[in-house]
C-alpha positions as CSV (number, residue, x, y, z in Angstrom):
1,X,-110.3,-110.6,47.1
2,X,-107.9,-107.8,48.1
3,X,-105.1,-108.7,50.5
4,X,-103.9,-105.6,52.3
5,X,-100.5,-105.6,54.0
6,X,-99.4,-103.1,56.7
7,X,-95.7,-102.3,56.6
8,X,-93.7,-99.9,58.8
9,X,-90.0,-99.5,58.6
10,X,-87.4,-97.5,60.6
11,X,-83.6,-97.2,60.9
12,X,-82.5,-97.4,64.5
13,X,-79.0,-96.4,65.3
14,X,-78.1,-99.2,67.6
15,X,-76.6,-102.7,67.1
16,X,-79.1,-105.4,66.1
17,X,-78.7,-107.3,69.4
18,X,-79.9,-104.2,71.4
19,X,-82.9,-103.6,69.0
20,X,-83.9,-107.2,68.9
21,X,-83.8,-107.5,72.7
22,X,-86.0,-104.4,73.0
23,X,-88.8,-106.2,71.2
24,X,-88.5,-109.6,72.9
25,X,-88.1,-108.4,76.5
26,X,-91.3,-106.7,77.8
27,X,-89.2,-104.7,80.4
28,X,-87.8,-102.8,77.4
29,X,-90.8,-102.9,75.1
30,X,-92.9,-101.2,77.8
31,X,-90.9,-98.0,77.3
32,X,-92.4,-97.6,73.8
33,X,-95.4,-99.8,73.1
34,X,-97.5,-101.6,75.7
35,X,-97.5,-101.0,79.4
36,X,-96.6,-104.6,80.4
37,X,-96.1,-108.1,79.0
38,X,-96.4,-111.4,80.7
39,X,-93.1,-112.7,79.4
40,X,-90.3,-112.7,76.8
41,X,-91.1,-113.6,73.2
42,X,-89.9,-117.2,73.0
43,X,-90.9,-119.6,70.3
44,X,-93.9,-121.7,71.2
45,X,-95.0,-119.5,74.1
46,X,-98.3,-117.6,74.6
47,X,-97.9,-114.3,76.3
48,X,-100.1,-111.4,77.1
49,X,-99.5,-107.8,76.2
50,X,-101.4,-105.2,78.3
51,X,-102.1,-101.5,77.5
52,X,-103.3,-100.4,81.0
53,X,-104.2,-96.9,79.9
54,X,-106.7,-98.4,77.4
55,X,-107.9,-101.2,79.7
56,X,-107.0,-103.5,76.8
57,X,-104.9,-106.7,76.5
58,X,-104.3,-109.4,73.9
59,X,-102.8,-112.8,73.9
60,X,-99.9,-113.4,71.5
61,X,-98.8,-116.7,70.2
62,X,-95.0,-116.7,69.4
63,X,-94.6,-118.7,66.2
64,X,-90.9,-118.2,65.4
65,X,-87.9,-116.4,66.9
66,X,-84.6,-116.2,65.1
67,X,-82.3,-114.2,67.4
68,X,-81.2,-110.8,65.9
69,X,-83.0,-111.6,62.6
70,X,-86.8,-112.2,62.9
71,X,-89.8,-112.5,65.1
72,X,-93.2,-113.9,64.0
73,X,-96.2,-113.8,66.2
74,X,-100.0,-114.2,65.8
75,X,-102.3,-111.9,67.8
76,X,-105.9,-111.0,67.9
77,X,-105.5,-107.2,68.3
78,X,-108.2,-106.6,65.7
79,X,-110.6,-109.2,67.0
80,X,-109.3,-112.1,64.8
81,X,-105.9,-113.6,64.4
82,X,-103.3,-111.9,62.2
83,X,-99.6,-112.4,61.9
84,X,-97.0,-109.8,62.8
85,X,-93.5,-110.2,61.5
86,X,-90.4,-108.2,62.5
87,X,-87.3,-108.3,60.4
88,X,-84.0,-106.9,61.8
89,X,-81.3,-106.1,59.2
90,X,-77.8,-105.3,60.4
91,X,-76.3,-102.5,58.3
92,X,-72.6,-102.0,57.6
93,X,-72.4,-99.1,60.0
94,X,-73.7,-101.1,63.0
95,X,-77.2,-99.7,62.8
96,X,-80.4,-101.8,62.4
97,X,-83.2,-101.5,59.9
98,X,-86.4,-102.8,61.3
99,X,-89.4,-103.9,59.1
100,X,-92.8,-104.7,60.7
101,X,-95.4,-106.4,58.6
102,X,-99.0,-107.2,59.6
103,X,-101.5,-108.8,57.3
104,X,-104.6,-111.0,57.1
105,X,-107.1,-108.3,57.7
106,X,-110.8,-109.3,57.5
107,X,-114.1,-107.7,56.6
108,X,-115.2,-105.8,53.6
109,X,-112.6,-104.2,51.3
110,X,-113.2,-100.9,53.1
111,X,-112.9,-102.4,56.6
112,X,-109.8,-104.3,55.7
113,X,-108.2,-101.2,54.2
114,X,-109.1,-99.2,57.3
115,X,-107.6,-101.8,59.5
116,X,-104.4,-102.1,57.4
117,X,-104.0,-98.3,57.5
118,X,-104.5,-98.2,61.3
119,X,-102.0,-101.0,61.7
120,X,-99.4,-99.2,59.5
121,X,-99.9,-96.0,61.6
122,X,-99.7,-98.0,64.9
123,X,-96.5,-99.8,64.0
124,X,-95.0,-96.5,62.7
125,X,-95.6,-95.1,66.2
126,X,-94.1,-98.2,67.8
127,X,-90.9,-97.9,65.7
128,X,-90.6,-94.2,66.3
129,X,-91.0,-94.8,70.0
130,X,-88.4,-97.6,69.9
131,X,-86.0,-95.3,68.0
132,X,-86.3,-92.5,70.6
133,X,-86.0,-94.9,73.5
134,X,-83.0,-96.9,72.1
135,X,-81.1,-93.9,70.7
136,X,-81.8,-91.3,73.3
137,X,-83.5,-92.9,76.4
138,X,-86.6,-90.8,75.8
139,X,-90.1,-92.2,76.3
140,X,-92.3,-90.3,73.7
141,X,-95.6,-91.9,74.9
142,X,-96.8,-92.1,71.3
143,X,-99.0,-95.1,71.9
144,X,-100.8,-93.9,75.0
145,X,-101.2,-90.4,73.6
146,X,-102.6,-91.6,70.3
147,X,-106.1,-92.0,71.9
148,X,-106.1,-89.8,75.0
149,X,-109.9,-90.4,75.5
150,X,-109.6,-94.2,75.1
151,X,-109.7,-96.6,72.2
152,X,-112.3,-95.8,69.5
153,X,-115.2,-98.3,69.3
154,X,-114.8,-100.9,66.5
């Protein structure tokens, strides 16, 4: 059995507290990922993320939150539960290196590989959008513009 892991990483030139807050508070996250969220990421909570432009939503179970260090959630964005982990590393110059990992992809080897590739691409868009928003206050609309005609069928 092959276990594919999707990893996306990005340096964001902001203090870790600012970057971490942008991922736990949906008022900030809506500037670069989903259109709205039902609440902050807090350990033990179930929240809903909504992408209104795709008429899509997903429930997210928040497993662990270590302020300014780590977030672990489980979501069913691919039709079955997979974990997503964010690691926030403070650098000596006051910037933050963010790593996002998603794994647990199901299906045939080909299907799991395609999902891992799509996940890597998606989280790279999320991190690039977060970087633009946090560093320059610019909404790049990367996620809504990725599929201008709607989500592809699975």
